[in-house]
N, C-alpha and C positions, 0 to 999 in steps of 0.2 A: 923572113924576116916580119913581111906583113901578116902573114899566121899566128905568127908570135903575139904581135900587136893586136891582131882582132882576139885573139884568145884571151889576153890578157884585159882588155875593155870590155868584153863581154862578161868575162869571169867579175869585174869590178861593179858593172851593171847589175849583175845578179846577186852579188854579195850586196848590195846596195838596198835591194828589193828586199833581201829576207831580212835587213837589219830595220826596214821600217815595219814589216810585217810583225816583228817581234818585239820591236822596241815600243811600242803604243801599248798593250797589256802593262807593261812594267812601268811606263811611266803613267799610268791610270791612275796608281797610287800614290803617287807624290804627295799629295797633299794630306795623305795621312801621316807623314812626317813632322806636320806644324801639328797636328795634335799630340804624335807622340812627344814630340821636344816637349811640349807644355806641360803635358803629364810626367815627364821626368823629372823636370826642374821642380816641380811640386813636388814628387816623390822625394827624391836626393835632399831636397831643402828639409823634408819633414824629417828623414832618416839621421841627417846631419844632427838635427836638433838632439834626437832621442841617443845618440852615440853619446854621448855627455855623461849617461849615466853607468854604473858597477854593469849591468846586465840588463836589457830587453829583447822583447821580441813582441814580434805582431804582424799585422799583413793589411792590405788594402783591397779590395773589391772594387771591379768597375764594369759597366756597362755601357757598351756605346754606340749607337747606331749612326751607319754613314749611308747617302746617299748623293750620288755622283755622276755625272758625264764625263767619259773617257775622249780622248782624243779624235775616235770615230763617232763620235756622238751617241754611242751605247749608254745608256744609263744603267748604273748596278746600284744594288744595296748589298750591304755588309752589317750584320749583328756582331757585336763582337765582345766576348764575356771574357775579363781577367778577372785572375786570383794571384795576387803576390804575397808570399810569406820570408818573413825575414828576422834575424838574430842579430843582436849586435854586444860586444863587450868592451868594456874599458877599465883597465887593470892600472891604477893610479896614475893614468895619463901617459904609463910608458907602454904598454902593451893595449891594441885596440886593433877589431877584428868585424868584420860586418859579412852577411851572406844575404844573399836575397835569390828566392827564386819566381819565377811567373811560371803560369797556369794559364794557357790561352785556347778560346774555343773559337774558331771564325766560322760563321754561318752565313753563305752568300744564297742570294736568289738562286735556284734553278739555271744552270747552264751558261752563269756569269762568271766564273773563274775557273782557269784552264785547270786548275788540282783539285776544283772542288770545296767543299769544305773542310776544316783541318785544325787539329790540334795539338798541341804540342806541351812539352813541358821543360824550360830551360833555365840555366844557371845565368840571372842577370848581373851580379855583383857577388865576388868570393875575394876580401881580402883582408891580409894583413899590415900594419901597422906601426913600426918600432920607431919610439921618438928617442933616440941620441940623447937630445941636450936636456931631457928630461931624466933619462939614467945618469947621466953623469952628474946631475945633482941629486939623486938620490944615494950615487956610491960615494960622492964625494963633500957634500951637505953644502955646495956652492952652487947657484943657477947659471951656469956660462950664458954670455950676452948676446945668444942668439938662439934658433929653433931651428932643429935639423932633424928631419925626419927621411924614413925609409918605408914604402910604399911596396905591396908584393901582390900581384894577383888580378881578379879583372874587377876593373875598375874605367870609369867615364873620363876617356882624356880631352884637353882642349890645352890650345896653343895658341898666345896671344889671346884675341878677341873673339876665337875661335872662327875666323874666316877660312882657316887653312884645315885645321883639325879641330872637330867636334864627334867622337863617334867611341864607342866602347872596345877597351884594348887589354890584351890577356900583356900585363906591364910591371917592369919596375922603375921606380919613379924615387928619385930623389930631391926631395925639397929645401932649400935651406931659404931661412929670415932673420935679415939682421937687424938695424939702427935706420940702415940709409937704403940698403940693396934687400932685393931678394933675387931667387935664382930659382931653376930646377932643370933637371935632367930626365929625360924617360926614354927606355927601350922595351919596346913590344909588337905584339903581333896583333893583327884583324882576328876578331872573332869570329868564329867558324860558319855563324848565322847571318851575318852582315851581307846585304849585297854590294856587289861590285859597282865603283864607279864607270868600268867600262862597261857600255849596255848593250856589249854585242851579243846576240843569242847564247852561244856555247861558254860563254866566261860568266854573264851576267850572276848568276847564284854560284859562282866558286870565286870566291875572294881569299888570298893567301898574301897577305903583305907583312912585311917588316917595316918599323919605323924607328928612328932613333932621331933625336930633338933635344931641343936646350933653347931655353928660354931668361933673360935677364930684365929687370925691371929697377928701376930707381926709385924709392922711395920719401926721399929727400924734400919733396916738394909738398905745399902745403892741400893744397887741391888737385894735383893731379898725378897720374902715373904713366910715366912713359918705359915701353919695353921695346924689346929687341930678341929677334930669334930665328934658329934655322932649324928647318924639320930635313930629314930624309926618306924616302919612301923606296924603299926595292920591294918589285913585284915578285912573287913566285907562283901566281894564279896559273891553273892549267884548265884548258879548255877540256869539257864533259860532254861528250864525247871527243876524243882527240879530232883534230880539223888539219889534216893535209895542204889545205888551201891558203892558211891562212895562220902566221906566228904572233903570238898577243906578248907583250910586256911593257908595261907603263912604269918605267923608273923614273920619279920626279924627287926634284930638290926645291927647297921653299927658303927665300929670305924674306922675312918681313921685319916692320917696325911701325909703329904706333902709338897710342896715348888715350887714356880715360880717365874721367875725372868730373869737375865742373868749372874749371877755369877761374875759380874763385868766386862765380856769380852761382847767387843762391836762387835753390830749386833747379836750378841747370843740371844737367847729366848729358855727356857725349862721350862716343868713343871711334875712334879712327883707325884706319889700317891700312897700310899699303904691304903689299906682297909682289915679290919678283920670283918666278918659276922657270926653272931649264931642268934640261934631262934630255932624256933618248926614249923613243917608241917606234914601236913598227907601223909602216905606212898601208893603206889599203890595199888589199890583195899580194902582199909580202908575206913570202911562206920561210924563205931564208934570207941569207946576207947581212947589209947592214941596216943600222937602225937609223931613225931621221932624229935630227936636234930637236928639243922642247924649249921655246922662247916666249915665254908668256906672263901678264902681269893682271892684277886685281887691286880694286880701292874699296875702301867702304867709307862713310862719313855718316852717323847718327848724332842726332841733336834732341834733348827731351826734355821739358819745362812743366814744372808741378807749380799750378797757381794755388797760393794761399787764399780760399775762398770758398764756401760753401759746395757743398757736392766735389768735392778735391777735385776741378778739372786737370787735364792733362792732355799736352798737344805734343805731338814728334813729327819728324821729317828726317829722313834719310835716303844718301844717293848709294849704288850700288853697282858696280862697273868693273865687267872681265871681260878681256883681250879676246878675240876671234879671230879665226882663221878662214879666210876668202875662200882656200880651192879644198877644204873640205867637202866630202861628196854629199852625204846626207843628216850627219850627226856632228855635234862638237864635242862630243863625250866618248864615242865608240870606236874601237881599231876598226871594225866591217861599217863599212862607209865612211869612214874619218879621211884622216891625213892621206892627201895625195904624196905618192911614194916619191924620195929623193927632194922634197921640200921639207922648210921647217915647219913646226908645227906652232901656231900661235895662238890655240885656241888654250885659257884657261880651265885645268881640271886640278881638283882639290877635294879634300876630306871633310871640309867644314859645314858649318849650317848658317844660313840666313832665312828668313822669313820671307817669302818672295812669292805669297797669295797662295789659297789653299785650293781655287779651281784650276789654275793655269800653274802654279808650281815649278817654274824651269829652273833646271842649273844656272849659276851665275854665268855661266860662260857665253862669250859672244853678245852680251847684255848689257845697255844701261838702263837701270831701273830707279825709277824715282817713285818714292813713297811719302805720304802723307796720313797722319792718323791722329785720332782724339780719342779720349775716354771720360768718364765722371761716374759717380756714385749716385743715382737720382733720388733715391729714398734713404741716404743716411740719416734722417731726423726718424724713422721707424724703426725702432730696435731689431724687428726680425727680416728687414730687406736692407741692412746697413751695409752688410759686406756685398753688395750687388752691385758690379762695375758693368759698364756698358760702354762698348767704344765702336768704330770703326776706321777700316784702312781703306786707302784707295792705292793703286799701283797703275805706273804708267811703264812699258816697255818698249825700246828703240834695239834693233841690231847697232853693234857696234863696228861689223862689216859686214858685208854681203853673203858670208859665209851661212852657214846652218847654225842652228842652235838645239838646244836637247830635245825641243819638241820636233821630231822629224815629218810632221805635217805641213810645217811650215816653209813651203816649196817656194814662194812665189819669191819674185825679183824683188821686193822692197823693205826698207829696213821699218816698216810700221808693223809693230808686233801687235800691240792692243793694249787693252788697258782691262782693271779688276776693280773692283769693289766689293769689301769683306764687312761684315758686321760682326758681333760678337757680345757674350753676355758671360760674367763669370759669378757664381753666387754660393759664396762661402755658407750655406744654411745653419749649420750647427760645426762645432769644434772640429767634428770628425764627419760630416757630409758635404761635398760641394758637388755643382752642379755647372756645366759650361754648355753653350751653346755657340755654334760659329755657322754663319751662311756667306758663301760667296759666289759671285758668276764673274766670268771672263768674256768679254767682250773681242774677240779677234780682230787683227787689223788688217793692213793690206799683203803682207806676209803670208796669209794663208788663204788659200783656194775657196775652203769653206768656211763662210764668215756665221757660222751658226755661234750662238751664245752657249758659253759650259756654265754649269753650275755645279756645286758642291755642298754638302750640307752636313753637318754632325753634330751629335747631341750626345753627352756623359753625365753618367751619375757614378762618384767617388766616394767611398764608403771607407775610412779608415776604422782598425781596430786593437 
């Protein structure tokens, strides 16, 4: 018994060190997700506007420059060139289709990326939508008092306000929009190129999950839209190469409620969401047998106010919280170095998105995050720069338990994680050309043995045609 206990303990320590060694390079690029999300919103909105035409095609070319410090304070530089080509069709509002390919070239400084430079071509979006209500109107001559659509293909999926799910899926989605109620149901599978939320070294590049969910929202209020949803995640990911010492499987369920709107206050916008998570997962060092229960929660409240004044100033505040697990070993989100076997896992892990700062960019799990921001258009009276917006955000991070967070270098026994300051500028130079720049620095707190400041800079030009 003593030998078995010693073997399990030693194996757990070894796996934890392995997780720490491999997690840092993976997490160093999390700040890129902020840039990618901002670009995605911009491109998807432009594509949505263009889909109203009978047929159209075009593209976007983007060149980005990134310079950042990773968790080990190693400075890295990436030059990223991307070309997106798309085509869309709209036949009488009944049949809609859209397809978009991405061609990407990543040029890293020598020796700064474990896979070196890379280029790839990937199918980003490819979907077909049938409007059943429009088809009924065409066949019967009378429009039904609702909108009902079925969409099939690869599309970006969200549920609620995006705290739980915000990622591309290969899916089937049913959408209903009535006078006072709206609802949707989705069934999908993760896209093969997306990274796993499990940061364990053998599973991080292998995400194979099925999602089932539904959302209902009430539209009968003048200024607010309350909603509720349920989401099911079934994990089919398999480690490569196979791992004889550790089993993997994070099967989670989410029940969320929230609201978005203005509360009837002019120039105010808010969204709030509360989610409870449950399910089953394997503990650290477990390769057979019973899985552990998951019981976790998360909450988000964002308030934004727009002033009717010269230069269009805007202020915002946000509070984000994700529960943590005090007995996890080194990581709030990985199986290796994760939950202590035989205990309930209280760390919140999901598939959503929140801007948590580009230099630090932690997952929501086991953190209280406080955000303050402001922006304005300083040169709106000068025509060439009237669409130049300048802004800033400050982030403050504190652990919600003494357990680990997603950054595996925060190993000191202290809850103060640190703070970050980001500044940015977005300039729509012409209708087809935009430029953005964002710089952030993170000052680690007492939770980090290494208190050296980390920095992250990106700038990019996007040309549409």
